[in-house]
C-alpha positions in Angstrom: 38.9 17.7 -12.1 41.0 15.6 -14.8 43.7 13.6 -13.3 46.7 14.5 -15.8 49.1 11.9 -13.9 51.1 9.5 -16.0 49.5 6.0 -15.3 47.9 4.9 -18.1 44.8 2.8 -17.6 45.3 -1.3 -18.2 41.3 -1.9 -18.7 38.5 -1.0 -20.7 36.3 0.2 -18.1 39.4 2.4 -16.7 40.2 3.4 -20.4 36.1 4.5 -20.7 36.8 6.4 -16.9 39.6 8.1 -18.1 38.4 9.2 -21.4 35.1 10.4 -20.3 36.9 12.6 -17.6 38.9 14.1 -20.4 36.1 15.2 -22.7 34.5 16.5 -19.5 37.6 18.5 -19.0 37.6 19.7 -22.6 34.2 21.1 -22.2 34.8 22.6 -19.2 38.2 24.3 -20.2 36.3 25.6 -23.6 32.5 26.2 -23.2 32.5 27.5 -26.9 34.7 24.4 -28.4 37.9 24.4 -29.3 38.3 27.1 -31.9 37.3 24.9 -34.7 33.9 26.6 -36.3 32.7 23.7 -38.1 33.0 21.0 -35.2 33.4 22.5 -32.0 34.6 19.1 -30.3 36.5 17.4 -32.6 39.5 15.4 -31.6 42.2 13.3 -32.9 41.8 11.5 -30.0 44.6 9.0 -30.3 47.2 11.7 -30.1 45.3 14.4 -28.2 44.7 11.9 -25.1 48.7 10.4 -25.3 50.2 14.0 -25.5 48.4 15.2 -22.9 48.9 11.8 -21.0 52.6 10.9 -21.6 54.0 14.5 -21.4 56.0 13.3 -25.2 55.6 15.6 -28.0 55.5 14.4 -30.4 53.3 11.7 -30.6 55.3 8.4 -32.5 52.4 5.9 -33.1 55.5 3.5 -33.3 56.8 4.0 -29.9 56.5 1.2 -27.8 55.0 2.5 -24.6 52.3 4.6 -27.4 51.8 0.7 -29.1 51.5 -1.2 -25.7 49.0 1.5 -23.8 46.8 2.0 -26.4 44.3 -0.9 -26.9 42.3 -0.1 -24.1 42.0 3.4 -25.5 41.0 2.2 -28.8 38.5 -0.6 -27.3 36.8 2.9 -24.9 36.6 5.0 -28.2 34.4 2.2 -29.9 32.0 1.9 -26.6 31.5 5.6 -26.6 30.6 5.4 -30.2 27.9 2.4 -29.7 26.5 4.6 -27.0 25.8 7.6 -29.1 28.6 9.7 -27.1 31.0 9.7 -29.7 30.5 9.4 -33.9 33.9 8.6 -36.0 35.1 10.8 -38.6 35.3 14.9 -38.5 34.9 17.7 -40.5 37.6 19.8 -42.2 39.2 21.9 -40.0 40.1 25.7 -41.0 43.7 24.7 -41.4 42.6 22.6 -44.6 44.2 19.2 -43.3 41.7 16.3 -43.5 40.8 14.2 -40.1 42.6 11.0 -40.3 40.7 7.9 -39.1 41.8 8.7 -35.7 39.8 11.5 -35.4 36.5 11.5 -33.5 33.9 14.2 -32.2 31.5 14.7 -29.6 27.4 13.7 -30.7 24.8 16.9 -29.7 23.9 13.8 -27.2 27.0 13.2 -26.1 27.8 16.6 -25.3 24.5 17.1 -23.5 24.9 13.7 -21.7 28.3 14.9 -20.2 27.2 18.4 -18.9 24.6 16.8 -17.3 26.3 13.6 -15.8 27.4 13.1 -12.7 30.5 11.1 -13.3 31.5 10.3 -10.0 28.0 8.4 -9.4 28.1 6.7 -13.7 31.4 4.9 -13.1 31.9 2.6 -16.1 33.4 -0.2 -13.9 29.9 -0.9 -12.4 28.3 -1.3 -15.2 31.1 -3.6 -15.7 30.4 -5.4 -12.6 26.6 -6.0 -13.0 26.6 -7.0 -16.3 29.2 -9.9 -15.0 27.5 -10.9 -11.8 24.2 -11.3 -14.3 26.1 -13.0 -16.5 27.4 -15.8 -13.9 23.3 -17.6 -14.8 23.8 -17.4 -18.4 24.6 -21.8 -18.1 21.7 -22.2 -16.0 19.3 -19.8 -17.8 20.1 -19.8 -21.7 20.9 -17.6 -24.3 17.5 -15.8 -24.1 18.3 -14.6 -20.8 21.4 -13.9 -21.4 20.8 -11.4 -24.1 18.0 -9.8 -22.6 20.1 -9.1 -19.3 23.1 -7.9 -21.1 20.8 -5.2 -22.8 19.5 -4.0 -19.7 22.5 -2.9 -18.7 23.5 -1.4 -21.7 20.3 0.4 -21.9 20.5 1.9 -18.0 24.5 2.9 -18.7 22.8 4.7 -21.9 20.0 6.8 -19.5 17.3 4.5 -21.5 15.3 4.0 -18.1 12.2 2.5 -19.3 14.1 0.5 -21.8 15.9 -1.2 -19.0 12.9 -1.8 -17.2 11.3 -3.8 -19.9 14.5 -6.1 -20.7 14.9 -6.5 -16.8 11.1 -7.6 -17.7 12.1 -9.7 -20.5 15.4 -11.1 -18.5 12.9 -12.3 -15.7 10.6 -14.0 -18.1 13.4 -15.9 -19.4 14.2 -17.4 -15.9 10.6 -18.2 -15.3 10.2 -20.2 -18.6 14.3 -21.9 -17.6 12.9 -23.2 -14.7 9.0 -24.2 -16.2 11.4 -26.5 -18.8 13.0 -28.1 -16.6 10.1 -29.1 -14.5 7.6 -29.5 -17.0 9.2 -29.8 -20.3 9.2 -27.1 -22.9 6.3 -28.1 -25.2 3.9 -28.4 -21.7 5.7 -25.6 -20.4 4.6 -23.4 -23.4 1.6 -24.4 -23.7 0.6 -23.7 -20.0 2.7 -20.2 -20.3 0.6 -19.1 -23.4 -2.6 -19.4 -21.9 -4.8 -17.0 -20.3 -3.7 -16.4 -16.4 -0.5 -19.0 -17.6 1.7 -17.0 -16.1 -0.1 -17.5 -12.5 -0.6 -21.0 -13.4 3.4 -22.0 -14.0 3.8 -19.9 -10.7 1.9 -22.1 -8.6 3.5 -25.1 -10.6 7.1 -24.3 -9.5 6.2 -22.9 -6.2 3.2 -23.7 -4.6 4.3 -26.8 -2.8 7.5 -25.8 -1.6 8.2 -23.5 2.2 6.5 -20.4 2.3 10.1 -18.9 2.9 11.4 -19.3 -0.6 7.6 -19.0 -2.2 7.9 -15.0 -0.8 11.0 -14.3 -1.9 10.2 -15.9 -5.3 6.7 -13.7 -5.8 9.0 -10.5 -4.4 11.1 -11.3 -7.6 8.3 -12.1 -10.2 6.6 -8.8 -9.4 9.4 -7.7 -11.6 8.0 -9.9 -14.2 4.6 -9.6 -13.7 4.7 -5.4 -13.9 7.4 -4.8 -16.8 6.5 -7.0 -19.0 2.6 -6.0 -18.8 4.0 -2.5 -18.9 5.5 -2.8 -22.0 3.4 -3.9 -23.9 0.9 -1.2 -23.5 1.1 2.1 -24.5 1.0 4.0 -21.2 3.1 7.3 -21.0 5.2 7.1 -18.2 8.4 8.9 -16.9 11.2 6.2 -15.3 14.3 7.1 -14.0 16.7 6.3 -12.9 16.1 4.8 -9.3 13.2 2.8 -10.9 15.7 1.0 -13.2 18.5 0.6 -11.1 15.9 -1.4 -8.4 14.9 -3.4 -11.5 18.4 -4.7 -12.2 18.8 -5.9 -8.7 15.5 -7.5 -8.5 16.7 -9.1 -11.8 19.9 -10.3 -10.4 18.3 -11.0 -6.9 15.9 -13.2 -9.2 18.7 -14.9 -11.3 20.5 -15.5 -7.9 17.4 -17.3 -6.0 16.6 -19.7 -8.9 20.2 -20.7 -9.1 20.4 -21.2 -5.5 16.4 -23.2 -5.2 17.2 -24.6 -8.7 17.1 -28.3 -7.4 13.7 -27.6 -5.0 12.0 -25.4 -7.5 12.1 -27.8 -10.6 11.6 -31.0 -8.7 9.3 -33.4 -9.9 8.9 -35.2 -6.9 
């Protein structure tokens, strides 16, 4: 049930959770929309949300309390627009009033997503936490890793699970190449990697002569790259669910942690 206490979200992630719960509540209370014939789920989110949350009528956008609290909401609204759950703007209502820039509407995808998703199992803060854990390794593994790893989280968040798995594989490739560049030099590593059987050859150069414990852990994570980089390159019809996608992200994080912790051992030229 929607929480109507007066403690406003202090962070963007809390605001996203609050906004999703509020939108879900609107759907549950108004299964056929809110009586707006052309736009059944259109909202003046800034006023509608804060009116309900603060119990203030009328809402004054210049009120210091409102001004101080609006930024997380605005960021949350924009985040849901990027995810395709909301879209800016709304059609003219039956009253003839022209919507302002504060008006947003649920997309068809957003309506379906909110009807089908268990919000208690889809907490936005988990996405942010996962994103932060992966981002800890950005400096070590470079921009290509950063872009691919963060894209994997975004794909998981938007329930595009095959894309998430493919991006996990791509991010794992960036880790492998970062290790190879350090150990072999970029030119030699790329030349080796791009030849037939290059991935296996690079693996042997990196961990073939180190202790078995690290080899075993490295190989289990490398399966992520071997599978998803190959799978995404072929037009094979597959149905990928949340479990496989989440497992892929866990393996990517594990690969990043292992490669970072054992960086000196794996890249030693001795």
